[in-house]
Structure formats: C-alpha cells, structure tokens
N, C-alpha and C positions, 0 to 999 in steps of 0.2 A: 381586956385581953380576950376574954371568952367570946365576945361579940365578933372580934376580928377573926378569931380561930374558926368560929362557926361560919362566918361569911366566906372565909377562904375555903373551907371544906365544901360548902355548897357550890362555890365556883368550880372547884376541882371536879366534883361529882357531875357537873353539867358539861364537862369538857369531852372532847373527842378522845383524848388519851385515856380517860377513865373508862369510857364506853368500850374502847378497844381492849383494855386490860380485862374487863368483864367478859368480853367476847372470847379472848384467848382462854380464860379459865373455863368457860362453857364448852369450847371446842375440846379442851383437854379432858373434860369430865366425861365425854362420850355421850352425854344426854343430847340427842338430836333436837328435841323440841326446845330445850333451853338454849342451845346454840342458835337455832333459828330465831328465837325471840331476841337474843342479844345481837344477832346480825342486823335485825330490823332496827333496833335501838341505835346501834353504832352508825348505820348508814344514814339514819335521820340526823345524826350530828355532823357527819363529815360532808354529806351532800344533801342538804334539806330539799325535799321534793322528789328525790330519787327513790325508786324501789330497788330491791336487790338486783333484779335482772338488768335494770337500766344502769346501775352502778357497774356491774360486771361488764356490760357492753361498752361503757365509756372508758373504763380504766383497766379491765382485765384482759388476759389473753384468751384465745379460743378454748384452750384446755380448761381454764377456770370457768368460763361461761358454760361449757358442757357439764362440768362437774357440779356446778351450782344448780343448773336446771335438773339434772338427775337427782340431786339431793332433795330438792323441793318436791318433785313429782313423787319420789319414793317415800318421802316423809309423810305426805298426806294421802298416799294410796294404800297405806297399811301393809305394804310388802315387807318381807324380812330381808330383802336384798338391798336395803338402803345403803348408799355410800356413807362411809363413816365421816362424821363431822370433822374429825382430825385431819382427814385428807384435804379439806378445804383450806386449812391454815396457810400453806405456802402461797396459794393463789390470792387469798385475802391480803396477806402481807405485801405481796407484789403490787396488787391493785391499790392498796392504801398508799404505798410509796409513790406510785404514779399520780395519784390524786393529790397528795400533799405537795409534790413537786409542781404540779399544775397550779395549785392554789397559791403557792409562794413564788411563782415565776413572775418576773417583772421585765417589761420591755424597756423600761427607762434605766439608763445607766446610773450606777451609784454616784458617780462624779461626772461633772461636765469635762469635756476634753481640756487638757492643760494648754495646748497650743492650737487654738482654732484657726 
C-alpha cells in the first residue's frame, strides 16, 4: 500500500495541476522571485519547450503579455516599482484555460453519424 501511495504522490507532484497550485501559492505569498520560479516550473509542465513569454504570446491576451513583460523586467532590474505578482494571477488563469482547452480539443467527433 505504501508503494502505491508513494507512486501516486510522485505522479501528482509531477502533474500540471500540482505545479499550478504551487504557482498560485507563490503568487499569493507576494514573493516575486518565488512566483517567477514557480511560473517557470508550471510552464515547463503545461507547455514543454515554451518559455514564459512564448506561453503568454500563444495563450494570453495583450494585457497579460504586457504585465508579464513588465514583471520580468522589473524583477531583474532591481527597481522598487515591480508589478505585484498577485496582479498576474488573472492573466495566468485565463491563459491556462485557453491552453488546456487547446490541449483537449479534438477535431474527431465522439461518435460517428447515426444516419450517414
């Protein structure tokens, strides 16, 4: 039982959902560097090979793209005027939903036509 529980836990910790929950916690903590680290971790799970700006360009709106760019520049420039990490949460949630919809979109109908 312990092996199955451990395997299940490892599987969950490797999931996009787990990474997103950690990202949400980091955004709510107000620690910009931790939020950035968790964003990188999450994006690598939801869209392997994408960096944050690519992800924002593919799935986010213009406002989110601008906010993310401002956040990254301010974070590493050492200014005190950095956009709050919490302000990114709505844009991230919206982009995540767009990405998940795209990932689960199917062009094949669930059932064949009944009367061809």
